[in-house]
N, C-alpha and C positions, 0 to 999 in steps of 0.2 A: 419786609418784617424786621422789626427792631428787636434784637435778641440779647438778653443778658446771659452770658455763658459762664457759669461757675467753672473756674479753671484750677485744677489741682496742681498743675505744673506745666512748664513749657513743652516738654517732650510729648505729653499726652494731648496737647492742644494742636500739634502740627497737622495731623490728618483731619481732625475735626474741623479746624478753621478752613482748610483747603476745600473740604466737601461743602461746608456751609456757604462759602463764597461762591461756589459754582451755582448755587441757588439764589444768588444776589441777596443774601441775608445780611443785614447790617448788624455786625457783631461788636459787642463790648465785652471784654474779659472782666471777670469779677473774682477777686482773690479773697476768699474767706476760708481759712484752713487751720483752725485752732487744734486740729488733731495731729499736726506734724511736730515731731519731737526727735531729738533735742533741739534747742534753739538754733544752733549752727546749721542744722539741716533745714529748718524753717527758713532761715535767712538765705541760705544758698538757693533754695527753690524759688523764693520770691525775687531775689536779685536776677536770676536767670530769666524768669518770666518778664520782668520789667524790660530787660534788654531785648528779648525776643519780640515782645509786643510792639516795642518802639520800632524795631527793624521792619516788621511786617505791617506797620501802620494800623494797629488795632488799639483802640482806647482801652485803658486798664483802670479799673476802680479797685483800690486797695482798702479792704476792711482789715486793718492790721491788728489782729488780736492773737497773741501767743497764749493759748489757753490750757497749759499743762494741768494745772490744778482742777479746773472745771471739767476738762475732758476725763481725767482720772476719776474724779468724784462721780461722774455720770456713768462710767462703765465698770467700775471696780467690782460690783456685784453681778455683772453679766459679761465677763470677758469674752466668752464664746459667742456672744451676740453683740459685741461692741460696734460692729460695722453698721448695724441698724441705727444706733444713736448717731454715729458719725455721718451717715448719709442724711439723716433727718436734720441735724443741727446746721449742716452746711447748705443743704438745699432749701430749708425753710428761710434762712437768712437771705438767700438769693431771691427766692420768690417774693418775699416782703419788699426787698429793695426794688425789684423789677416792677412790682405793682405800684409802689409809691412814686416811682420816677418815670412812669409813662412808657415802659417797654411793652411790647406785644406778647412776649413769651420769655421763658427761661429754660435753660438746659444745663448740662454738665459734661465736662470732658471725661468724667469717670465712666461714661458709657463706652469708652474705647477699650477698657481693660478687660482682658479675659480672666483676670484674677479677682475681679469684683463680683459681687452677687447682683448680676444684671437684673434679674426679676425683682429683687427687693428695691433696687434703684428705680426701676420703672414704676413700681407700685407706690413708692414714696413720692415720686414726682407727680403722679396722677392724683394722689391724695392731696398734695399741696395745691395743685391746680384747682381743685374743688374748693379747698379752704380759702384761698386768696383770690379766686376768680381771675386767674391769669394762666394762659396756656403753658403747659409743659411740653416743650418740643422734644419728642422722643425720636432718637435716631440710634440704630444699632451700628456703632462705629467699629465694632470689633474686627470686621474683615480687614480694616486698614491698620491694625495695631502694629504689625511687623514693619510695614512700610513707614509708618510714622516714627517708630523707634529708630529705624535705620537712617532716615533722613535727619532726625535729631542728632544722631552721632556724627553724620557727615558735616553738619553745620556747626558742630562743637558745643551743643547744649549740655548743660550739667545733667548727668543721668543718675538718678537716685537708685538705690539698691533695694528699697523696700517701700511699702505702701505709704507709710507716714507715721503711724503711731508707734510708741516705744514698744508695744506688744508685738506689732508686726516686725519690728526690727529684731526682736528676740527670736521670732519664728524663722527669720532669715538664717539664724545661726544654729537651729535645732540639731542638725547633724553634727556640727562641730562641738556643740555643748555635750552631746551624748558621747561622742568619741573621746573628748577630753575627760569626761567623767570616768569612763572605763580605764583610761590611761592612769588617772590619779588613783583609782581603786587598786590597780595592779601595783602602783608605786607604794601605796600604803601597806599592801600585803608584804612586799619585800622589806619594808622598813620594820614591820612587826616581826618578821622572821629573824632579821638581823639583831633585834633587841633581845 
């Protein structure tokens, strides 16, 4: 089977690629991640993936589009459901490319993350399978998440700290933001008393 594997980052691909290779699947990585912000984060993840795929001898196709404005425009009125748009835009681009370029199937490394909406990913992939007439290879890679992350650390891959979009980066700091807000409120009270 010739598979186009949407790849969000090198660390998430470690376990997925190992498992797919065990089934003698011919894998090509596909980078299309206009959700990743800011640009330096986008660049760091892409550069890491380029080096990693070269080391493990996996072809990589780069659809290099840093889409901050388009991403924000499409999620601004539905921030709590932004992941649905994110999955759809990336997987649809992957499915179209796979169909147009003679692949047998498409899939995504997002299926490894316990932090993603797994059922929505599966539903999106299956919908695109019907729309484009190309198989969505569904695999629940989540049991290998810790293994893949540990191996990625061992081999020195860049390890990101949040999913990718600027809103998930903010969520990463929710506790700190809340803590600092309380500290600043206390500071302001002291300042008012002093005045």
